[in-house]
N, C-alpha and C positions, 0 to 999 in steps of 0.2 A: 457540518462535519466538525468533529472536535479537533482541537489542536494535535493531540495524540494521533487521531486517525489520518490527519494530514501528514504527520511525520512518517507513520507507517506507510502510507500511499507513495510518498516520495522514494522511500527506501526500496518498495517494491518495483517502482519504475526504474530504479537503478540497477535492478536485477538481483537484489539481495534475497536470500532465503529467509524463511521464517526464523530459523535458529541464529542466523547472522543478525537479523533485525533485533531479535530479543537480546542478544549479547550486547549490541550497541546501545540499547534503550534501557537495559537492566530489568527486562521483563521476561517471562517465560515465552517460548515458542508457541505454546497453546494460547496465551494471550494474545500474541501477534495474530495467530489464526482467527481468533474471535474478532479482532479489529478488522481483519481483511474481510471476513464474512459480513460485518456490520456496514462496512464501506460499500461492498458490492450490492447489498440490499438497499441502502440509501440511494445509490446511484442507478439501480436497476440494471447492473452489469452481471454477467454470468461466467466470466473466466478471467484469469490473470491477463491474458492478451487484451481484453476490452478495458481492464484497469489501466494498462500501460498506454493504449490508444487514448483513453480519457486524459491521462496525465500530459500526453503530448498536445493534444487539442487545446487543453487549457493552460498550457505554457508551464506547467509545474516541472517538467523536464524539457531540455533542449536536445534535439537529436543532431545537431550540427557539431 
């Protein structure tokens, strides 16, 4: 996964929307959506929930 994809994944896991992520990274929400799609394809995940579960399992985010 690219550095940008990891940034986007972390922000998704924090509960940010595509427009919020785009604003923070200085990219369009459509670009964020493309990153999200690529991440899901690379990880063979099929929903935002699965993305967050992956982030928790791998320690990308802490739920405590």
